[in-house]
C-alpha positions, 0 to 999 in steps of 0.5 A: 536508502543510498543513492549514489550520483553519477552523471548518467542519471536522470530527475526522473530515475532519481525520483523513481529510486526515492519513490521506491523506498517507500513500496511495501517490500521496505516499510512491511516487515518494520510494521508487521504488528500493526497492521494488517496479515500480508504476504507479499510476491515478487514478481520478475520482468517476465511475470510483469510482460505475461501479466499486462498481456492478460495471463494469470502470472504466479497461480499457485503462490497467489491462490496460496497466500489467498487461503492462508490469510482468508479466502478473500484479499485485498490487492494492492503492488508494493507500490500502490492500489489499483484503484481507478480514482479518487472518486470511484468507488472500486472493488479492490479483493480478490478469491484468486490469482486470475481474479488478482492479475486482472484487476491490476493489469484492467487497472490504469494506474497499476498498469502503466506502473507495471509498464515502467518494469522496476521493480515490483510485486503484489501485495495481497493483505487480509481483507477486514470488511467491518472497516469503516472507511469514514475513520481512515487516516494517513499520517505523516512521520518525519525524522521520527515525530508524527507532523500530521494527519489526514482524512484518507477520503479527503473529497468526501465530506463527514459531518461527524468531523465537523464537531470539535470534539470528534476531532479531538478526541480522534487527534488524542486517540491518534497521538496516544496510538502513534506514541504507542508504537513509534519506539518500535517502528523507529527501532526499526527503521534506524537498526 
């Protein structure tokens, strides 16, 4: 995205614009073949206002999306998920629109984000039950190069990761996967 700076922009505005570049509607299409199936549903300012007042919004669209991806969906906004914090277990799945809207509204994280009334939407992702969350990692990429890898659940000590052989195997497999997809993802990101 190009950002044009004028004399009325604030640092907060600039920060929000930079963060918005990483919202799901900007990256999902680029990695669609490498990630769980997802459906994105835009929210208008009116939708957001109604949702924050306790109403279920986009009911037919959300219910149809959940049915299409498998009757149970992992719920998030374009910008972040409705988890309560990094240390608490929180079920982020829903089976219908009422559950989706309630989850988003009751999470301080997502409700405060929606309260900013910026462009936002709901991302319903295929729920894959047998994923071992201890094996979830984040990759940090800059200038099309893998720069760092971190354990997603960084506040939990996981004994098996103390073994240097395990660390090396994880590193090798992640690098191989990144090498496999990097050209394709880079091509989409820089047409």
